[in-house]
All heavy atoms as atom14 arrays in JSON, in Angstrom:
{
  "sequence": "MAVVSRAIYDEGRAAKAQGQPDSANPYEAGSQQSLDWLEGFTAGEPEPSATGPDNG",
  "atom14_mask": [
    [1, 1, 1, 1, 1, 1, 1, 1, 0, 0, 0, 0, 0, 0],
    [1, 1, 1, 1, 1, 0, 0, 0, 0, 0, 0, 0, 0, 0],
    [1, 1, 1, 1, 1, 1, 1, 0, 0, 0, 0, 0, 0, 0],
    [1, 1, 1, 1, 1, 1, 1, 0, 0, 0, 0, 0, 0, 0],
    [1, 1, 1, 1, 1, 1, 0, 0, 0, 0, 0, 0, 0, 0],
    [1, 1, 1, 1, 1, 1, 1, 1, 1, 1, 1, 0, 0, 0],
    [1, 1, 1, 1, 1, 0, 0, 0, 0, 0, 0, 0, 0, 0],
    [1, 1, 1, 1, 1, 1, 1, 1, 0, 0, 0, 0, 0, 0],
    [1, 1, 1, 1, 1, 1, 1, 1, 1, 1, 1, 1, 0, 0],
    [1, 1, 1, 1, 1, 1, 1, 1, 0, 0, 0, 0, 0, 0],
    [1, 1, 1, 1, 1, 1, 1, 1, 1, 0, 0, 0, 0, 0],
    [1, 1, 1, 1, 0, 0, 0, 0, 0, 0, 0, 0, 0, 0],
    [1, 1, 1, 1, 1, 1, 1, 1, 1, 1, 1, 0, 0, 0],
    [1, 1, 1, 1, 1, 0, 0, 0, 0, 0, 0, 0, 0, 0],
    [1, 1, 1, 1, 1, 0, 0, 0, 0, 0, 0, 0, 0, 0],
    [1, 1, 1, 1, 1, 1, 1, 1, 1, 0, 0, 0, 0, 0],
    [1, 1, 1, 1, 1, 0, 0, 0, 0, 0, 0, 0, 0, 0],
    [1, 1, 1, 1, 1, 1, 1, 1, 1, 0, 0, 0, 0, 0],
    [1, 1, 1, 1, 0, 0, 0, 0, 0, 0, 0, 0, 0, 0],
    [1, 1, 1, 1, 1, 1, 1, 1, 1, 0, 0, 0, 0, 0],
    [1, 1, 1, 1, 1, 1, 1, 0, 0, 0, 0, 0, 0, 0],
    [1, 1, 1, 1, 1, 1, 1, 1, 0, 0, 0, 0, 0, 0],
    [1, 1, 1, 1, 1, 1, 0, 0, 0, 0, 0, 0, 0, 0],
    [1, 1, 1, 1, 1, 0, 0, 0, 0, 0, 0, 0, 0, 0],
    [1, 1, 1, 1, 1, 1, 1, 1, 0, 0, 0, 0, 0, 0],
    [1, 1, 1, 1, 1, 1, 1, 0, 0, 0, 0, 0, 0, 0],
    [1, 1, 1, 1, 1, 1, 1, 1, 1, 1, 1, 1, 0, 0],
    [1, 1, 1, 1, 1, 1, 1, 1, 1, 0, 0, 0, 0, 0],
    [1, 1, 1, 1, 1, 0, 0, 0, 0, 0, 0, 0, 0, 0],
    [1, 1, 1, 1, 0, 0, 0, 0, 0, 0, 0, 0, 0, 0],
    [1, 1, 1, 1, 1, 1, 0, 0, 0, 0, 0, 0, 0, 0],
    [1, 1, 1, 1, 1, 1, 1, 1, 1, 0, 0, 0, 0, 0],
    [1, 1, 1, 1, 1, 1, 1, 1, 1, 0, 0, 0, 0, 0],
    [1, 1, 1, 1, 1, 1, 0, 0, 0, 0, 0, 0, 0, 0],
    [1, 1, 1, 1, 1, 1, 1, 1, 0, 0, 0, 0, 0, 0],
    [1, 1, 1, 1, 1, 1, 1, 1, 0, 0, 0, 0, 0, 0],
    [1, 1, 1, 1, 1, 1, 1, 1, 1, 1, 1, 1, 1, 1],
    [1, 1, 1, 1, 1, 1, 1, 1, 0, 0, 0, 0, 0, 0],
    [1, 1, 1, 1, 1, 1, 1, 1, 1, 0, 0, 0, 0, 0],
    [1, 1, 1, 1, 0, 0, 0, 0, 0, 0, 0, 0, 0, 0],
    [1, 1, 1, 1, 1, 1, 1, 1, 1, 1, 1, 0, 0, 0],
    [1, 1, 1, 1, 1, 1, 1, 0, 0, 0, 0, 0, 0, 0],
    [1, 1, 1, 1, 1, 0, 0, 0, 0, 0, 0, 0, 0, 0],
    [1, 1, 1, 1, 0, 0, 0, 0, 0, 0, 0, 0, 0, 0],
    [1, 1, 1, 1, 1, 1, 1, 1, 1, 0, 0, 0, 0, 0],
    [1, 1, 1, 1, 1, 1, 1, 0, 0, 0, 0, 0, 0, 0],
    [1, 1, 1, 1, 1, 1, 1, 1, 1, 0, 0, 0, 0, 0],
    [1, 1, 1, 1, 1, 1, 1, 0, 0, 0, 0, 0, 0, 0],
    [1, 1, 1, 1, 1, 1, 0, 0, 0, 0, 0, 0, 0, 0],
    [1, 1, 1, 1, 1, 0, 0, 0, 0, 0, 0, 0, 0, 0],
    [1, 1, 1, 1, 1, 1, 1, 0, 0, 0, 0, 0, 0, 0],
    [1, 1, 1, 1, 0, 0, 0, 0, 0, 0, 0, 0, 0, 0],
    [1, 1, 1, 1, 1, 1, 1, 0, 0, 0, 0, 0, 0, 0],
    [1, 1, 1, 1, 1, 1, 1, 1, 0, 0, 0, 0, 0, 0],
    [1, 1, 1, 1, 1, 1, 1, 1, 0, 0, 0, 0, 0, 0],
    [1, 1, 1, 1, 0, 0, 0, 0, 0, 0, 0, 0, 0, 0]
  ],
  "atom14_positions": [
    [[0.85, -1.18, 0.0], [0.0, 0.0, 0.0], [0.89, 1.24, 0.0], [1.92, 1.28, 0.65], [-0.9, -0.01, 1.24], [-1.7, 1.26, 1.38], [-2.81, 1.25, 2.78], [-4.18, 0.43, 2.01], [0.0, 0.0, 0.0], [0.0, 0.0, 0.0], [0.0, 0.0, 0.0], [0.0, 0.0, 0.0], [0.0, 0.0, 0.0], [0.0, 0.0, 0.0]],
    [[0.47, 2.24, -0.73], [1.24, 3.48, -0.81], [0.87, 4.42, 0.34], [-0.31, 4.67, 0.59], [0.97, 4.16, -2.14], [0.0, 0.0, 0.0], [0.0, 0.0, 0.0], [0.0, 0.0, 0.0], [0.0, 0.0, 0.0], [0.0, 0.0, 0.0], [0.0, 0.0, 0.0], [0.0, 0.0, 0.0], [0.0, 0.0, 0.0], [0.0, 0.0, 0.0]],
    [[1.87, 4.9, 1.02], [1.67, 5.85, 2.1], [1.79, 7.25, 1.51], [2.77, 7.56, 0.84], [2.71, 5.65, 3.23], [2.63, 6.75, 4.25], [2.51, 4.29, 3.87], [0.0, 0.0, 0.0], [0.0, 0.0, 0.0], [0.0, 0.0, 0.0], [0.0, 0.0, 0.0], [0.0, 0.0, 0.0], [0.0, 0.0, 0.0], [0.0, 0.0, 0.0]],
    [[0.79, 8.09, 1.76], [0.8, 9.45, 1.25], [1.52, 10.39, 2.22], [2.32, 11.21, 1.83], [-0.64, 9.94, 0.96], [-0.65, 11.39, 0.55], [-1.29, 9.07, -0.09], [0.0, 0.0, 0.0], [0.0, 0.0, 0.0], [0.0, 0.0, 0.0], [0.0, 0.0, 0.0], [0.0, 0.0, 0.0], [0.0, 0.0, 0.0], [0.0, 0.0, 0.0]],
    [[1.24, 10.22, 3.51], [1.85, 11.09, 4.52], [2.77, 10.29, 5.43], [2.3, 9.52, 6.27], [0.78, 11.79, 5.35], [1.37, 12.51, 6.41], [0.0, 0.0, 0.0], [0.0, 0.0, 0.0], [0.0, 0.0, 0.0], [0.0, 0.0, 0.0], [0.0, 0.0, 0.0], [0.0, 0.0, 0.0], [0.0, 0.0, 0.0], [0.0, 0.0, 0.0]],
    [[4.06, 10.49, 5.28], [5.03, 9.79, 6.12], [4.88, 10.23, 7.58], [5.06, 9.44, 8.51], [6.45, 10.08, 5.6], [7.53, 9.38, 6.37], [7.42, 7.88, 6.17], [8.41, 7.23, 7.0], [8.81, 5.99, 6.83], [8.3, 5.27, 5.86], [9.66, 5.46, 7.63], [0.0, 0.0, 0.0], [0.0, 0.0, 0.0], [0.0, 0.0, 0.0]],
    [[4.51, 11.51, 7.8], [4.35, 12.01, 9.17], [3.22, 11.27, 9.89], [3.35, 10.89, 11.06], [4.08, 13.51, 9.16], [0.0, 0.0, 0.0], [0.0, 0.0, 0.0], [0.0, 0.0, 0.0], [0.0, 0.0, 0.0], [0.0, 0.0, 0.0], [0.0, 0.0, 0.0], [0.0, 0.0, 0.0], [0.0, 0.0, 0.0], [0.0, 0.0, 0.0]],
    [[2.11, 11.03, 9.2], [0.98, 10.33, 9.8], [1.33, 8.86, 10.01], [1.0, 8.27, 11.03], [-0.3, 10.52, 8.95], [-0.72, 11.99, 8.99], [-1.42, 9.62, 9.46], [-1.89, 12.34, 8.08], [0.0, 0.0, 0.0], [0.0, 0.0, 0.0], [0.0, 0.0, 0.0], [0.0, 0.0, 0.0], [0.0, 0.0, 0.0], [0.0, 0.0, 0.0]],
    [[2.04, 8.26, 9.06], [2.54, 6.89, 9.19], [3.38, 6.78, 10.47], [3.21, 5.86, 11.26], [3.36, 6.55, 7.95], [4.07, 5.22, 7.98], [3.44, 4.08, 7.48], [5.36, 5.1, 8.48], [4.1, 2.85, 7.49], [6.01, 3.88, 8.49], [5.38, 2.76, 7.99], [6.02, 1.56, 8.01], [0.0, 0.0, 0.0], [0.0, 0.0, 0.0]],
    [[4.28, 7.76, 10.66], [5.14, 7.75, 11.84], [4.33, 7.92, 13.13], [4.68, 7.36, 14.16], [6.21, 8.83, 11.74], [7.26, 8.49, 10.68], [7.38, 7.32, 10.29], [7.96, 9.43, 10.25], [0.0, 0.0, 0.0], [0.0, 0.0, 0.0], [0.0, 0.0, 0.0], [0.0, 0.0, 0.0], [0.0, 0.0, 0.0], [0.0, 0.0, 0.0]],
    [[3.21, 8.68, 13.07], [2.32, 8.81, 14.24], [1.76, 7.45, 14.62], [1.68, 7.11, 15.81], [1.16, 9.75, 13.94], [1.51, 11.21, 13.87], [0.3, 12.05, 13.49], [-0.86, 11.59, 13.61], [0.51, 13.21, 13.07], [0.0, 0.0, 0.0], [0.0, 0.0, 0.0], [0.0, 0.0, 0.0], [0.0, 0.0, 0.0], [0.0, 0.0, 0.0]],
    [[1.36, 6.67, 13.63], [0.83, 5.33, 13.89], [1.87, 4.42, 14.5], [1.59, 3.68, 15.45], [0.0, 0.0, 0.0], [0.0, 0.0, 0.0], [0.0, 0.0, 0.0], [0.0, 0.0, 0.0], [0.0, 0.0, 0.0], [0.0, 0.0, 0.0], [0.0, 0.0, 0.0], [0.0, 0.0, 0.0], [0.0, 0.0, 0.0], [0.0, 0.0, 0.0]],
    [[3.09, 4.47, 14.0], [4.19, 3.65, 14.55], [4.46, 4.05, 16.0], [4.69, 3.2, 16.86], [5.45, 3.81, 13.72], [5.38, 3.06, 12.41], [6.69, 3.13, 11.66], [7.77, 2.54, 12.43], [8.33, 1.35, 12.19], [7.89, 0.64, 11.18], [9.29, 0.9, 12.95], [0.0, 0.0, 0.0], [0.0, 0.0, 0.0], [0.0, 0.0, 0.0]],
    [[4.43, 5.35, 16.28], [4.68, 5.85, 17.63], [3.58, 5.39, 18.59], [3.85, 4.99, 19.72], [4.79, 7.37, 17.63], [0.0, 0.0, 0.0], [0.0, 0.0, 0.0], [0.0, 0.0, 0.0], [0.0, 0.0, 0.0], [0.0, 0.0, 0.0], [0.0, 0.0, 0.0], [0.0, 0.0, 0.0], [0.0, 0.0, 0.0], [0.0, 0.0, 0.0]],
    [[2.34, 5.42, 18.12], [1.22, 4.98, 18.96], [1.38, 3.51, 19.32], [1.18, 3.11, 20.47], [-0.11, 5.21, 18.24], [0.0, 0.0, 0.0], [0.0, 0.0, 0.0], [0.0, 0.0, 0.0], [0.0, 0.0, 0.0], [0.0, 0.0, 0.0], [0.0, 0.0, 0.0], [0.0, 0.0, 0.0], [0.0, 0.0, 0.0], [0.0, 0.0, 0.0]],
    [[1.78, 2.68, 18.36], [1.99, 1.25, 18.61], [3.12, 1.06, 19.62], [3.01, 0.26, 20.55], [2.33, 0.55, 17.29], [2.64, -0.92, 17.42], [1.37, -1.72, 17.58], [1.65, -3.19, 17.45], [0.59, -3.91, 16.82], [0.0, 0.0, 0.0], [0.0, 0.0, 0.0], [0.0, 0.0, 0.0], [0.0, 0.0, 0.0], [0.0, 0.0, 0.0]],
    [[4.2, 1.82, 19.46], [5.35, 1.72, 20.36], [4.98, 2.12, 21.79], [5.56, 1.61, 22.75], [6.49, 2.58, 19.85], [0.0, 0.0, 0.0], [0.0, 0.0, 0.0], [0.0, 0.0, 0.0], [0.0, 0.0, 0.0], [0.0, 0.0, 0.0], [0.0, 0.0, 0.0], [0.0, 0.0, 0.0], [0.0, 0.0, 0.0], [0.0, 0.0, 0.0]],
    [[4.01, 3.01, 21.92], [3.56, 3.46, 23.24], [2.51, 2.53, 23.84], [2.02, 2.78, 24.94], [2.99, 4.88, 23.15], [4.02, 5.92, 22.78], [3.39, 7.26, 22.44], [2.18, 7.44, 22.52], [4.21, 8.21, 22.03], [0.0, 0.0, 0.0], [0.0, 0.0, 0.0], [0.0, 0.0, 0.0], [0.0, 0.0, 0.0], [0.0, 0.0, 0.0]],
    [[2.14, 1.49, 23.1], [1.18, 0.52, 23.61], [-0.27, 0.94, 23.47], [-1.15, 0.36, 24.1], [0.0, 0.0, 0.0], [0.0, 0.0, 0.0], [0.0, 0.0, 0.0], [0.0, 0.0, 0.0], [0.0, 0.0, 0.0], [0.0, 0.0, 0.0], [0.0, 0.0, 0.0], [0.0, 0.0, 0.0], [0.0, 0.0, 0.0], [0.0, 0.0, 0.0]],
    [[-0.53, 1.94, 22.63], [-1.91, 2.38, 22.43], [-2.67, 1.38, 21.55], [-2.06, 0.71, 20.71], [-1.93, 3.76, 21.79], [-1.32, 4.85, 22.65], [-1.39, 6.2, 21.98], [-2.23, 6.45, 21.13], [-0.49, 7.09, 22.37], [0.0, 0.0, 0.0], [0.0, 0.0, 0.0], [0.0, 0.0, 0.0], [0.0, 0.0, 0.0], [0.0, 0.0, 0.0]],
    [[-3.98, 1.3, 21.69], [-4.78, 0.42, 20.83], [-4.99, 1.07, 19.46], [-4.82, 2.28, 19.29], [-6.11, 0.31, 21.58], [-6.21, 1.62, 22.3], [-4.8, 1.98, 22.7], [0.0, 0.0, 0.0], [0.0, 0.0, 0.0], [0.0, 0.0, 0.0], [0.0, 0.0, 0.0], [0.0, 0.0, 0.0], [0.0, 0.0, 0.0], [0.0, 0.0, 0.0]],
    [[-5.37, 0.26, 18.47], [-5.63, 0.83, 17.14], [-6.8, 1.8, 17.15], [-6.94, 2.64, 16.27], [-5.81, -0.27, 16.09], [-6.99, -1.17, 16.35], [-7.66, -1.04, 17.4], [-7.25, -2.04, 15.5], [0.0, 0.0, 0.0], [0.0, 0.0, 0.0], [0.0, 0.0, 0.0], [0.0, 0.0, 0.0], [0.0, 0.0, 0.0], [0.0, 0.0, 0.0]],
    [[-7.64, 1.73, 18.18], [-8.76, 2.68, 18.29], [-8.29, 4.09, 18.63], [-9.07, 5.04, 18.61], [-9.77, 2.19, 19.34], [-9.15, 2.11, 20.61], [0.0, 0.0, 0.0], [0.0, 0.0, 0.0], [0.0, 0.0, 0.0], [0.0, 0.0, 0.0], [0.0, 0.0, 0.0], [0.0, 0.0, 0.0], [0.0, 0.0, 0.0], [0.0, 0.0, 0.0]],
    [[-7.0, 4.27, 18.9], [-6.43, 5.59, 19.17], [-6.24, 6.4, 17.89], [-5.86, 7.56, 17.95], [-5.11, 5.46, 19.9], [0.0, 0.0, 0.0], [0.0, 0.0, 0.0], [0.0, 0.0, 0.0], [0.0, 0.0, 0.0], [0.0, 0.0, 0.0], [0.0, 0.0, 0.0], [0.0, 0.0, 0.0], [0.0, 0.0, 0.0], [0.0, 0.0, 0.0]],
    [[-6.53, 5.78, 16.75], [-6.4, 6.46, 15.46], [-7.29, 7.72, 15.47], [-8.5, 7.62, 15.56], [-6.83, 5.51, 14.34], [-6.64, 6.08, 12.95], [-6.52, 7.28, 12.76], [-6.63, 5.21, 11.97], [0.0, 0.0, 0.0], [0.0, 0.0, 0.0], [0.0, 0.0, 0.0], [0.0, 0.0, 0.0], [0.0, 0.0, 0.0], [0.0, 0.0, 0.0]],
    [[-6.68, 8.92, 15.35], [-7.46, 10.15, 15.45], [-8.11, 10.59, 14.13], [-8.81, 11.6, 14.11], [-6.4, 11.18, 15.87], [-5.15, 10.69, 15.22], [-5.25, 9.17, 15.29], [0.0, 0.0, 0.0], [0.0, 0.0, 0.0], [0.0, 0.0, 0.0], [0.0, 0.0, 0.0], [0.0, 0.0, 0.0], [0.0, 0.0, 0.0], [0.0, 0.0, 0.0]],
    [[-7.92, 9.83, 13.07], [-8.4, 10.24, 11.76], [-9.72, 9.56, 11.4], [-10.02, 8.47, 11.87], [-7.33, 9.98, 10.7], [-6.06, 10.73, 11.02], [-4.99, 10.1, 11.64], [-5.96, 12.1, 10.76], [-3.84, 10.8, 11.97], [-4.81, 12.8, 11.1], [-3.76, 12.15, 11.7], [-2.64, 12.84, 12.03], [0.0, 0.0, 0.0], [0.0, 0.0, 0.0]],
    [[-10.48, 10.21, 10.52], [-11.79, 9.69, 10.11], [-11.64, 8.35, 9.4], [-10.82, 8.21, 8.49], [-12.47, 10.7, 9.18], [-13.84, 10.28, 8.71], [-14.48, 11.3, 7.79], [-13.98, 12.42, 7.67], [-15.5, 10.95, 7.19], [0.0, 0.0, 0.0], [0.0, 0.0, 0.0], [0.0, 0.0, 0.0], [0.0, 0.0, 0.0], [0.0, 0.0, 0.0]],
    [[-12.43, 7.38, 9.82], [-12.37, 6.05, 9.22], [-12.58, 6.15, 7.71], [-13.46, 6.86, 7.24], [-13.43, 5.15, 9.84], [0.0, 0.0, 0.0], [0.0, 0.0, 0.0], [0.0, 0.0, 0.0], [0.0, 0.0, 0.0], [0.0, 0.0, 0.0], [0.0, 0.0, 0.0], [0.0, 0.0, 0.0], [0.0, 0.0, 0.0], [0.0, 0.0, 0.0]],
    [[-11.76, 5.45, 6.97], [-11.87, 5.42, 5.52], [-11.08, 6.52, 4.83], [-10.93, 6.48, 3.61], [0.0, 0.0, 0.0], [0.0, 0.0, 0.0], [0.0, 0.0, 0.0], [0.0, 0.0, 0.0], [0.0, 0.0, 0.0], [0.0, 0.0, 0.0], [0.0, 0.0, 0.0], [0.0, 0.0, 0.0], [0.0, 0.0, 0.0], [0.0, 0.0, 0.0]],
    [[-10.57, 7.48, 5.58], [-9.8, 8.56, 4.97], [-8.37, 8.09, 4.68], [-7.89, 7.12, 5.26], [-9.76, 9.78, 5.89], [-8.99, 9.5, 7.05], [0.0, 0.0, 0.0], [0.0, 0.0, 0.0], [0.0, 0.0, 0.0], [0.0, 0.0, 0.0], [0.0, 0.0, 0.0], [0.0, 0.0, 0.0], [0.0, 0.0, 0.0], [0.0, 0.0, 0.0]],
    [[-7.69, 8.77, 3.78], [-6.3, 8.44, 3.48], [-5.44, 8.59, 4.72], [-4.54, 7.79, 4.97], [-5.76, 9.32, 2.34], [-4.35, 8.96, 1.94], [-4.22, 7.54, 1.4], [-4.97, 7.16, 0.51], [-3.28, 6.77, 1.92], [0.0, 0.0, 0.0], [0.0, 0.0, 0.0], [0.0, 0.0, 0.0], [0.0, 0.0, 0.0], [0.0, 0.0, 0.0]],
    [[-5.73, 9.61, 5.53], [-4.96, 9.82, 6.75], [-5.11, 8.63, 7.69], [-4.13, 8.17, 8.29], [-5.4, 11.11, 7.46], [-5.06, 12.36, 6.71], [-6.14, 12.77, 5.72], [-7.11, 12.05, 5.48], [-5.97, 13.93, 5.11], [0.0, 0.0, 0.0], [0.0, 0.0, 0.0], [0.0, 0.0, 0.0], [0.0, 0.0, 0.0], [0.0, 0.0, 0.0]],
    [[-6.32, 8.11, 7.82], [-6.57, 6.96, 8.67], [-5.81, 5.74, 8.15], [-5.2, 4.99, 8.91], [-8.06, 6.65, 8.75], [-8.3, 5.51, 9.55], [0.0, 0.0, 0.0], [0.0, 0.0, 0.0], [0.0, 0.0, 0.0], [0.0, 0.0, 0.0], [0.0, 0.0, 0.0], [0.0, 0.0, 0.0], [0.0, 0.0, 0.0], [0.0, 0.0, 0.0]],
    [[-5.83, 5.55, 6.83], [-5.11, 4.43, 6.23], [-3.61, 4.55, 6.46], [-2.95, 3.55, 6.78], [-5.41, 4.36, 4.73], [-6.84, 3.99, 4.36], [-7.06, 4.14, 2.86], [-7.17, 2.58, 4.82], [0.0, 0.0, 0.0], [0.0, 0.0, 0.0], [0.0, 0.0, 0.0], [0.0, 0.0, 0.0], [0.0, 0.0, 0.0], [0.0, 0.0, 0.0]],
    [[-3.07, 5.75, 6.31], [-1.64, 5.95, 6.55], [-1.29, 5.66, 8.01], [-0.27, 5.04, 8.31], [-1.22, 7.38, 6.2], [-1.2, 7.64, 4.69], [-1.34, 6.69, 3.91], [-1.04, 8.82, 4.31], [0.0, 0.0, 0.0], [0.0, 0.0, 0.0], [0.0, 0.0, 0.0], [0.0, 0.0, 0.0], [0.0, 0.0, 0.0], [0.0, 0.0, 0.0]],
    [[-2.13, 6.13, 8.94], [-1.9, 5.9, 10.37], [-1.9, 4.41, 10.67], [-1.02, 3.89, 11.34], [-2.97, 6.63, 11.18], [-2.7, 6.7, 12.65], [-2.1, 7.72, 13.31], [-3.05, 5.73, 13.65], [-2.03, 7.44, 14.66], [-2.61, 6.22, 14.89], [-3.68, 4.5, 13.61], [-2.79, 5.52, 16.07], [-3.85, 3.8, 14.78], [-3.41, 4.31, 16.0]],
    [[-2.9, 3.7, 10.13], [-3.0, 2.26, 10.37], [-1.84, 1.5, 9.72], [-1.37, 0.5, 10.26], [-4.33, 1.71, 9.86], [-5.53, 2.04, 10.74], [-6.83, 1.69, 10.01], [-5.44, 1.31, 12.06], [0.0, 0.0, 0.0], [0.0, 0.0, 0.0], [0.0, 0.0, 0.0], [0.0, 0.0, 0.0], [0.0, 0.0, 0.0], [0.0, 0.0, 0.0]],
    [[-1.39, 1.96, 8.57], [-0.25, 1.33, 7.91], [0.98, 1.42, 8.81], [1.74, 0.46, 8.95], [0.01, 2.0, 6.57], [1.0, 1.28, 5.71], [0.49, -0.01, 5.09], [-0.71, -0.27, 5.11], [1.33, -0.78, 4.61], [0.0, 0.0, 0.0], [0.0, 0.0, 0.0], [0.0, 0.0, 0.0], [0.0, 0.0, 0.0], [0.0, 0.0, 0.0]],
    [[1.18, 2.57, 9.44], [2.29, 2.73, 10.38], [2.08, 1.89, 11.63], [3.01, 1.27, 12.14], [0.0, 0.0, 0.0], [0.0, 0.0, 0.0], [0.0, 0.0, 0.0], [0.0, 0.0, 0.0], [0.0, 0.0, 0.0], [0.0, 0.0, 0.0], [0.0, 0.0, 0.0], [0.0, 0.0, 0.0], [0.0, 0.0, 0.0], [0.0, 0.0, 0.0]],
    [[0.85, 1.86, 12.12], [0.53, 1.13, 13.34], [0.79, -0.37, 13.17], [1.25, -1.04, 14.08], [-0.94, 1.37, 13.72], [-1.33, 0.82, 15.06], [-1.1, 1.55, 16.22], [-1.92, -0.42, 15.18], [-1.47, 1.05, 17.47], [-2.29, -0.93, 16.41], [-2.05, -0.19, 17.56], [0.0, 0.0, 0.0], [0.0, 0.0, 0.0], [0.0, 0.0, 0.0]],
    [[0.5, -0.89, 12.0], [0.64, -2.33, 11.76], [1.96, -2.7, 11.08], [2.17, -3.86, 10.74], [-0.54, -2.87, 10.93], [-0.56, -2.19, 9.67], [-1.86, -2.69, 11.65], [0.0, 0.0, 0.0], [0.0, 0.0, 0.0], [0.0, 0.0, 0.0], [0.0, 0.0, 0.0], [0.0, 0.0, 0.0], [0.0, 0.0, 0.0], [0.0, 0.0, 0.0]],
    [[2.84, -1.73, 10.88], [4.13, -2.01, 10.23], [4.87, -3.09, 11.01], [4.91, -3.08, 12.24], [4.96, -0.75, 10.17], [0.0, 0.0, 0.0], [0.0, 0.0, 0.0], [0.0, 0.0, 0.0], [0.0, 0.0, 0.0], [0.0, 0.0, 0.0], [0.0, 0.0, 0.0], [0.0, 0.0, 0.0], [0.0, 0.0, 0.0], [0.0, 0.0, 0.0]],
    [[5.41, -4.05, 10.29], [6.18, -5.11, 10.93], [5.36, -6.31, 11.35], [5.92, -7.34, 11.71], [0.0, 0.0, 0.0], [0.0, 0.0, 0.0], [0.0, 0.0, 0.0], [0.0, 0.0, 0.0], [0.0, 0.0, 0.0], [0.0, 0.0, 0.0], [0.0, 0.0, 0.0], [0.0, 0.0, 0.0], [0.0, 0.0, 0.0], [0.0, 0.0, 0.0]],
    [[4.03, -6.21, 11.31], [3.19, -7.36, 11.64], [3.05, -8.23, 10.39], [3.01, -7.71, 9.28], [1.8, -6.9, 12.09], [1.8, -6.16, 13.41], [0.38, -5.77, 13.85], [-0.6, -6.13, 13.17], [0.3, -5.1, 14.89], [0.0, 0.0, 0.0], [0.0, 0.0, 0.0], [0.0, 0.0, 0.0], [0.0, 0.0, 0.0], [0.0, 0.0, 0.0]],
    [[2.96, -9.53, 10.57], [2.77, -10.38, 9.39], [1.4, -10.12, 8.76], [0.43, -9.85, 9.45], [2.84, -11.8, 9.96], [2.55, -11.66, 11.41], [2.99, -10.28, 11.81], [0.0, 0.0, 0.0], [0.0, 0.0, 0.0], [0.0, 0.0, 0.0], [0.0, 0.0, 0.0], [0.0, 0.0, 0.0], [0.0, 0.0, 0.0], [0.0, 0.0, 0.0]],
    [[1.38, -10.17, 7.44], [0.11, -9.96, 6.74], [-0.73, -11.22, 6.82], [-0.22, -12.33, 6.68], [0.38, -9.6, 5.28], [1.14, -8.29, 5.19], [0.8, -7.51, 3.94], [-0.19, -7.84, 3.28], [1.54, -6.59, 3.65], [0.0, 0.0, 0.0], [0.0, 0.0, 0.0], [0.0, 0.0, 0.0], [0.0, 0.0, 0.0], [0.0, 0.0, 0.0]],
    [[-2.04, -11.07, 7.07], [-2.89, -12.25, 7.14], [-3.01, -12.93, 5.77], [-2.96, -12.26, 4.76], [-4.25, -11.71, 7.59], [-4.21, -10.25, 7.25], [-2.76, -9.83, 7.28], [0.0, 0.0, 0.0], [0.0, 0.0, 0.0], [0.0, 0.0, 0.0], [0.0, 0.0, 0.0], [0.0, 0.0, 0.0], [0.0, 0.0, 0.0], [0.0, 0.0, 0.0]],
    [[-3.13, -14.22, 5.79], [-3.28, -14.99, 4.56], [-4.75, -15.32, 4.33], [-5.46, -15.69, 5.26], [-2.48, -16.28, 4.66], [-2.78, -17.12, 3.58], [0.0, 0.0, 0.0], [0.0, 0.0, 0.0], [0.0, 0.0, 0.0], [0.0, 0.0, 0.0], [0.0, 0.0, 0.0], [0.0, 0.0, 0.0], [0.0, 0.0, 0.0], [0.0, 0.0, 0.0]],
    [[-5.18, -15.21, 3.1], [-6.56, -15.54, 2.74], [-6.81, -17.04, 2.87], [-7.95, -17.48, 2.97], [-6.88, -15.08, 1.34], [0.0, 0.0, 0.0], [0.0, 0.0, 0.0], [0.0, 0.0, 0.0], [0.0, 0.0, 0.0], [0.0, 0.0, 0.0], [0.0, 0.0, 0.0], [0.0, 0.0, 0.0], [0.0, 0.0, 0.0], [0.0, 0.0, 0.0]],
    [[-5.73, -17.84, 2.88], [-5.89, -19.29, 2.95], [-5.79, -19.82, 4.37], [-5.81, -21.02, 4.58], [-4.83, -19.99, 2.08], [-3.53, -19.63, 2.54], [-4.99, -19.6, 0.62], [0.0, 0.0, 0.0], [0.0, 0.0, 0.0], [0.0, 0.0, 0.0], [0.0, 0.0, 0.0], [0.0, 0.0, 0.0], [0.0, 0.0, 0.0], [0.0, 0.0, 0.0]],
    [[-5.64, -18.92, 5.33], [-5.55, -19.34, 6.72], [-4.12, -19.42, 7.19], [-3.2, -19.11, 6.46], [0.0, 0.0, 0.0], [0.0, 0.0, 0.0], [0.0, 0.0, 0.0], [0.0, 0.0, 0.0], [0.0, 0.0, 0.0], [0.0, 0.0, 0.0], [0.0, 0.0, 0.0], [0.0, 0.0, 0.0], [0.0, 0.0, 0.0], [0.0, 0.0, 0.0]],
    [[-3.93, -19.83, 8.44], [-2.58, -19.88, 8.99], [-1.71, -20.91, 8.31], [-2.19, -21.92, 7.8], [-2.8, -20.23, 10.45], [-4.18, -20.76, 10.53], [-4.95, -20.24, 9.36], [0.0, 0.0, 0.0], [0.0, 0.0, 0.0], [0.0, 0.0, 0.0], [0.0, 0.0, 0.0], [0.0, 0.0, 0.0], [0.0, 0.0, 0.0], [0.0, 0.0, 0.0]],
    [[-0.42, -20.65, 8.28], [0.55, -21.57, 7.69], [0.94, -22.6, 8.74], [1.63, -22.28, 9.7], [1.77, -20.8, 7.21], [2.79, -21.69, 6.53], [2.46, -22.85, 6.23], [3.92, -21.22, 6.3], [0.0, 0.0, 0.0], [0.0, 0.0, 0.0], [0.0, 0.0, 0.0], [0.0, 0.0, 0.0], [0.0, 0.0, 0.0], [0.0, 0.0, 0.0]],
    [[0.49, -23.81, 8.57], [0.75, -24.86, 9.56], [1.88, -25.78, 9.12], [2.0, -26.89, 9.62], [-0.52, -25.68, 9.81], [-1.59, -24.88, 10.48], [-1.31, -23.99, 11.28], [-2.85, -25.15, 10.14], [0.0, 0.0, 0.0], [0.0, 0.0, 0.0], [0.0, 0.0, 0.0], [0.0, 0.0, 0.0], [0.0, 0.0, 0.0], [0.0, 0.0, 0.0]],
    [[2.68, -25.32, 8.16], [3.7, -26.2, 7.64], [5.03, -25.81, 8.08], [6.03, -26.3, 8.2], [0.0, 0.0, 0.0], [0.0, 0.0, 0.0], [0.0, 0.0, 0.0], [0.0, 0.0, 0.0], [0.0, 0.0, 0.0], [0.0, 0.0, 0.0], [0.0, 0.0, 0.0], [0.0, 0.0, 0.0], [0.0, 0.0, 0.0], [0.0, 0.0, 0.0]]
  ]
}
């Protein structure tokens, strides 16, 4: 996913580092700002698979 605002992405990463929940996202749901914040918040987490967990 393309991040438009690196500053907002960094806000999301900082919130995660501080132990805040994803509900701390201050931006309107569905907005680009919200997406950038969540992208930062979830950076480094494994992406979910549509086929389920990898048990191999």
